[in-house]
NUVOLUM-970847 format. One record per residue: x, y, z of N, C-alpha, C in turn. Coordinates in steps of 0.001 Angstrom, whole numbers, padded with zeros to 6 digits, always signed. Layout:
N
XYZXYZXYZ;...
//
This chain:
226
-004978-029888+000378-005382-030519-001515-007028-029204-001871;-007892-029441-001239-008758-028393-001506-008353-026865-001967;-007783-026337-000914-006986-024691-000863-005854-024499-002048;-005234-026084-002413-004726-025612-003903-005549-025850-005099;-006311-026689-005125-007317-026832-006222-007842-025229-006212;-008177-024572-005398-009374-023068-005419-008189-022235-005702;-006699-022194-005240-005498-021290-005521-005139-021462-007241;-005726-022650-007777-005159-023209-008816-006330-022292-009944;-007463-022493-009734-008871-022109-010458-009184-020360-010303;-008576-020205-008852-008939-019133-008407-007891-018274-007619;-006657-017851-008765-005359-016954-007989-005459-015933-007234;-005011-015795-006408-005020-014909-005441-003762-013430-006302;-003818-012719-006458-003209-011697-006899-002979-010608-005878;-001273-010152-005987-000671-009228-005142-000925-007721-005229;-001359-007139-004093-001763-006041-004171-001168-004722-004460;+000098-005192-004557+001094-004357-004845+001584-004174-006005;+001849-005793-007065+002379-005417-008508+001808-005956-009073;+000210-007403-008733-000438-008231-009815+000163-009317-009841;+001324-009466-009409+001735-011210-010009+000790-011873-008844;+000910-013106-009113+000223-014444-008664+000664-014783-007517;+000036-014619-006564+000315-015120-004927+001061-016492-004707;+001965-017252-004538+002539-018393-004516+001907-018562-002551;+001825-019960-002168+001567-020798-001388+002175-020112-000341;+001568-019506+000648+002112-018884+002060+002324-017288+001897;+001903-016701+000837+001798-015677+000667+000847-014841+001029;+000250-013679+001616-000771-013223+001733-001065-011815+001605;-001922-011373+000625-002037-010090-000172-000715-009628-000440;+000124-009451-000370+001165-009277-000910+002234-010064-001522;+003105-010009-002112+004070-010874-002656+005322-010766-001796;+006306-011452-001744+007392-011538-000759+008375-010073-001396;+008640-009901-002740+008936-008925-002913+008729-007362-002267;+007236-007371-002651+006285-006065-002449+006296-006286-000743;+006096-007376+000382+006063-007018+001583+007601-007090+001870;+008590-007455+001292+009952-006732+002012+010211-005289+001162;+009294-004457+000208+009616-003387-000303+008730-002203+000937;+007991-002945+001317+007619-001835+002576+008719-000992+003164;+008487+000336+003319+009262+001285+003973+009429+001199+005619;+009368-000340+006120+009557+000408+007608+010136+001613+008308;+009582+002052+009612+010004+002577+010052+011016+002729+011509;+010685+001525+011770+011957+001263+013061+011633+002483+014095;+010579+003229+014337+010175+003602+015445+009760+003485+016575;+009594+001788+017055+009663+001285+018333+011037+000850+018709;+012286+001433+017754+013637+001321+018329+013859+002591+018439;+013088+003638+018657+013586+005273+018923+012715+005509+019935;+012946+005817+020949+011964+006344+022088+011522+008037+021498;+012621+009044+020872+012290+010303+020579+011966+010138+018929;+011193+009400+018809+011005+009780+016881+010259+010640+016632;+010403+010748+015122+009181+011808+014266+007769+011796+014613;+007272+010397+014948+005801+010191+015352+005676+010917+016755;+006366+010860+017604+006521+010971+019040+006328+012628+019084;+007148+013261+018460+007263+014478+017979+006562+015627+017113;+005363+014971+017088+003804+015174+016590+003204+016106+017289;+003418+014935+018935+002575+015275+019794+002951+016279+021096;+004228+016445+020869+004765+017797+021091+003791+018645+021746;+003700+018942+023066+002670+020677+023512+001283+020239+023287;+001141+018850+022239+000046+018862+022437-001148+017574+023580;-000244+016597+023918-000738+016046+024478-000026+015103+025420;+000183+014673+026214+001345+014087+026767+001210+012177+026599;+002043+012171+024935+001862+010628+024607+003397+009659+025481;+003047+008426+025809+004208+008173+026626+005287+007651+024809;+004729+006623+024396+005708+005943+023025+004442+006202+021604;+005296+006435+020772+004555+006640+019549+005174+005813+018591;+004328+005253+017791+005150+004081+016440+004279+003532+015736;+004902+003346+014749+004139+003057+013199+004778+001872+012882;+004594+000870+011787+004771+000027+011038+005730+000569+009904;+004732+001493+009027+005463+001971+008078+005377+003325+007575;+005839+003519+006857+006011+004895+005974+004915+004868+004685;+003453+005470+004795+002722+005807+003473+002822+006813+002389;+003277+006043+001571+003826+006795+000538+002748+006517-000700;+002345+007567-001485+001773+007493-002822+002117+006244-003722;+001634+005703-003830+002291+004303-004733+002489+003400-004262;+002991+002934-002957+004072+002244-001885+002755+001174-002173;+003115+000111-001720+002024-001269-001442+001325-001038-000363;+001926-000307+000939+000882-000078+001699-000281+000888+001472;-000134+001472+000403-001477+002199+000550-002315+001218-000354;-002121+000447-001141-003148-000346-001855-003515-001167-000423;-002893-001650+000356-002878-002856+001657-004249-001613+002437;-003985-000622+002877-004892-000237+003558-005913+000697+002633;-006172+000669+001456-007710+001125+000516-008294-000438+000337;-007409-001872+000369-008551-002887+000215-009025-002934+001581;-008336-002917+002473-008699-003082+004098-009942-002393+004545;-009695-000651+003920-010951-000047+004463-011840+000080+003021;-011801-000124+002580-012671+000129+001099-012905-001279+000198;-012453-002248+000500-012425-003595-000429-013067-004786+000319;-013320-004576+001869-014188-005435+002624-013081-006602+002716;-011562-006060+002776-010599-007216+003610-010247-006894+005009;-010785-007004+005722-010863-006975+007298-009633-007394+007869;-009642-008626+007382-008358-009702+007949-007028-009109+007571;-006861-008169+006439-005169-007554+006360-004989-007035+007656;-006090-006345+008382-005590-005548+009422-005037-006083+010759;-006028-007757+010881-005620-008651+011625-003957-009049+010986;-003621-009054+009629-002543-009840+009141-001556-008826+009963;-001676-007775+009448-000533-006691+010094-000517-006331+011154;-001129-006718+012150-001243-006528+013547-000290-007099+014151;-000490-008616+013446+000168-009845+013858+001620-009916+013463;+001612-009246+012694+003147-009422+011874+003883-008155+012958;+003673-007135+013046+003837-005869+013523+004063-005769+015083;+003193-006919+015648+003001-007087+017108+003975-008260+017614;+004783-008934+016514+005908-009655+016684+007119-009106+016932;+007153-008092+015908+008155-007153+016043+008312-006414+016933;+007204-005850+018148+007146-005462+019200+007455-006196+020361;+007155-007677+020120+007358-008113+021239+008995-008626+021338;+009731-008511+020181+011134-008479+020410+011639-007805+020939;+010720-006389+021165+011567-005403+021821+011033-005452+023032;+010057-006147+023393+010092-006391+025208+008794-005385+025193;+008088-005072+024103+007353-004079+024275+005500-004539+024615;+005828-006014+024802+004358-006499+025513+004175-006399+027117;+005351-006026+027614+005628-005652+028937+004926-003987+029320;+005004-003617+028555+004760-001755+028714+003427-001619+028682;+002348-002567+028192+000921-002067+028299+000118-002554+028809;-001190-002522+029295-001982-003062+030217-003458-003425+029158;-003377-002336+027991-004791-002702+027248-004486-002016+025949;-005093-002527+024818-005528-002052+023906-006530-001860+023160;-006442-000485+022854-007875+000117+022645-008007+000856+021244;-008743+000615+019656-008608+000758+018599-009604+002591+018850;-008771+003162+017534-009982+004409+017563-011065+003708+017008;-012317+004781+017228-013761+003715+017045-014189+004611+015988;-014543+004084+015341-015621+004587+014158-017145+005397+014479;-017781+006290+014348-019136+006317+014543-020152+005230+013851;-021082+005100+014712-022317+004041+014288-022696+004047+012828;-022773+005388+012272-023276+004984+010620-022352+004801+009875;-021083+005141+010043-019677+004537+009302-019713+003466+009333;-019768+002821+010465-019679+001071+010767-020681+000312+010227;-021733+001163+010031-023044+000441+009725-022723+000310+007941;-021939+001662+007917-021937+001289+006341-020610+000332+005797;-019851+000315+006653-018499-000444+006195-018796-001820+006691;-019286-001999+007798-019788-003653+008234-018907-003810+009372;-017990-003263+009547-016565-003630+010305-015981-002130+010668;-015194-002306+011651-013847-001061+011979-012905-001572+011823;-011597-001431+010584-010852-001626+010241-009698-001977+011717;-009779-000923+012296-008697-000223+013015-008900-002194+014632;-009970-002522+014543-010454-003405+015607-009662-004405+015209;-009513-004901+013882-008627-006160+013205-007094-006040+013540;-006640-004495+013380-005517-004341+013480-005211-004524+015136;-005869-004288+015801-005981-004867+017691-005890-006154+017923;-006965-006722+017062-006857-008178+017450-005432-008667+017071;-004860-008355+016037-004021-008967+015741-002316-008970+016382;-002334-007284+016860-001617-006702+017903-001364-007652+019350;-002928-007959+019850-003206-008639+021045-002534-010086+020952;-002845-010860+019760-002909-012221+019553-001205-012047+019456;-000307-011355+019449+000932-011726+019388+001826-010805+020805;+001057-009848+020918+001640-009349+022377+000911-009850+023794;+000299-010936+023950-000547-010882+024511-001181-010506+025437;-001684-008963+025050-002617-007840+025973-003614-007885+024903;-004637-007771+026246-006115-007625+025752-006553-006564+025448;-007637-006645+024589-008066-005531+023675-009362-005384+023880;-009898-004113+023479-011448-003949+023856-011731-002512+023009;-012770-003253+022156-013272-002368+020950-014561-001252+021699;-015546-001562+022994-016112-000793+023072-015984+000330+024239;-014629+000117+024728-014528+001023+025676-014701+002591+025353;-013676+002876+024057-013530+004298+023613-014901+004237+022542;-015770+005419+022588-016975+005464+021528-016857+006868+021197;-017039+006542+019549-017099+008145+018948-018646+008462+018949;-018723+009457+019923-020195+009976+020194-020563+010787+019057;-019742+011548+018133-020320+012697+017378-019667+012463+016136;-020482+012241+015262-020298+012185+013079-019556+013248+013053;-018475+013020+012857-017296+013873+011973-017115+013665+010468;-017000+015223+009698-016463+014548+008170-014984+014273+008058;-014955+013321+006912-013856+013249+006674-012319+013942+006978;-011731+013053+007472-010115+014519+007867-009392+014155+006447;-009704+013951+005511-008856+013912+004465-008447+014736+003510;-009402+016173+003520-009273+016753+002850-008817+018195+003797;-008778+018351+004805-008651+019089+005787-007426+019409+006151;-007672+020783+006536-006505+021461+007047-006013+020839+008296;-004649+021626+008920-004578+020597+010204-005495+021234+011275;-006134+022412+011389-006425+023204+011960-008273+022612+012504;-008267+022348+010715-009822+021784+010550-009995+020356+011320;-008791+019699+011151-009009+018520+011526-008777+018640+012559;-008364+019366+013570-008726+019304+015244-009790+019988+015802;-010304+020751+014849-011836+021265+015282-013307+020286+014679;-012759+019209+014165-013386+018255+013561-013963+017359+014522;-012656+016587+015448-012515+015717+016255-012863+015975+017722;-013074+017718+018025-013331+018186+019341-014393+017222+019525;-014005+016883+021199-014927+016351+021700-016026+015245+021253;-015040+014842+020188-016107+013571+019358-016013+012152+020109;-015084+012345+021368-015024+010797+021637-015239+010891+023182;-015666+009401+023801-016445+009669+025335-015741+007955+025512;-015428+007753+026767-015198+006641+027258-016261+006044+028280;-016069+005229+027539-017928+004333+028458-017497+003309+029543;-016167+003060+029933-015980+002470+030874-015130+002753+031410;-014913+003521+032204-013861+004444+032802-013109+003166+033875;-014019+002524+034772-012991+001612+035511-012428+000836+034544;-012714+000489+033114-011370-000570+032587-010262+000011+032291;-010147+001343+032494-008828+001942+031743-008337+002876+033131;-008948+003002+034034-008179+003563+035565-006915+003104+035732;-005911+004022+035815-004666+003625+036039-003521+002694+034950;-004129+002880+034058-003453+001688+033176-002639+002280+032221;-001723+001685+031790-001057+002318+030292-001571+001956+029266;-002547+002419+028250-003468+002175+027248-002415+002458+025695;-002426+001269+025149-001951+001187+023604-003131+001545+022416;-003068+002766+022243-004449+003441+021223-003754+003317+019815;-004571+002676+019008-004229+002235+018163-005036+002674+016720;-004531+002779+015614-005298+003318+014279-004496+003122+013126;-005297+003156+012184-004645+002598+010957-003563+003533+010450;-004041+004689+010063-002851+005865+009038-002814+006938+009925;-001797+007577+010546-001567+009226+011514-000853+010043+010135;-002292+010732+010111-001609+012223+009585-001251+013288+010433;-001782+014032+010941-001900+015374+011482-001541+014820+013130;-002568+013709+013474-002646+013302+014605-003748+013639+015194;-004352+014304+014334-005703+015292+015653-006635+013807+016210;-007042+013300+015232-008142+012258+015931-007437+011302+016861;-006252+010954+016694-005496+010550+018137-005061+011413+019367;-005121+012569+019225-004778+013585+019831-006451+013947+020694;-007098+014017+019890-008774+013757+020643-009104+012473+021473;-008624+011370+021104-008568+010133+021484-008273+009971+022688;-006893+010456+022727-005518+010569+023899-006294+011185+025070;-006590+012578+024770-007258+013458+025577-007978+012711+026568;-009292+012318+025275-010591+011386+026319-009895+010323+027065;-008958+009691+026960-008517+008740+027726-007639+009293+029161;-007241+010283+028813-006688+010455+029942-007446+011267+031063;-008590+011921+030050-009075+012549+031529-010105+011597+031784;-009988+010684+031501-011381+009406+032214-010416+008674+033032;-009054+008854+033232-008416+008224+034517-007390+007375+034022;-006951+006988+032743-005445+006522+031672-004345+006630+032521;-003775+005962+032990-002534+006688+033414-001621+007058+032426;-001178+006634+031396-000408+006812+030374-001099+006111+028685;-000964+006923+028075-001429+006457+026678-000183+006227+025691;-000263+005454+025088+000920+005502+023779-000118+005414+022781;+000858+005100+021865+000135+004918+019994+000930+003963+019141;+000146+003556+018219+000718+002427+017525-000215+002342+016029;+000209+002699+015082-000441+002776+013581+000287+001639+012415;-000578+001765+011592-000046+000610+010921+000602+001509+009823;+000500+002835+009608+001326+003619+008769+001614+005141+009227;+002898+005931+008540+002533+007157+009110+002614+007940+007718;+001639+008760+007075+001585+009503+006197+002716+010562+005803;+003087+010669+004504+004527+011520+004689+004079+012166+003170;
//
């Protein structure tokens, strides 16, 4: 009853189209959520996301929940997740995507989920790592443990947003360190991030994990930029 009263006087609005959300809807209305351009990469072993890493780093599997395009509802979700103090959005997306992956038996493929870390300076500014919450959601539905402190960003890097592909690679080179090699030794790691563009950050993280003793690395993201 209290929740219904709060919703009556302080209604929540859809991040995609600004209509008032109904009971049971979270952040996006049903129409906007159903309009998200899902990739179905988890059904295709040799998909465009895997192909991004050909000749760069040996990735076993790679998948993304949705395609990120200018103006689509996922863009609004990611903006609120990263800059709108809405970390629970990451967990919501992780739980939903994890359910999809579980239906395809992906829960048997990985031993540990590791999020791409933020540098401590950016973490202190934002207050949270949005990818931690995505990992938490995936972990809850896949029943695979996740660990945020295993992989660390030891060098502060500039924003990747406006850099060239080469600039992105140079920017994140040697920026990541595995703090607990024993934890990942011989394991198939699911490395997760919010959005993949060129894949430079994920490449650097994957190399750090493999060089530290991980048997295999696969990748899952909320979106793939197009």
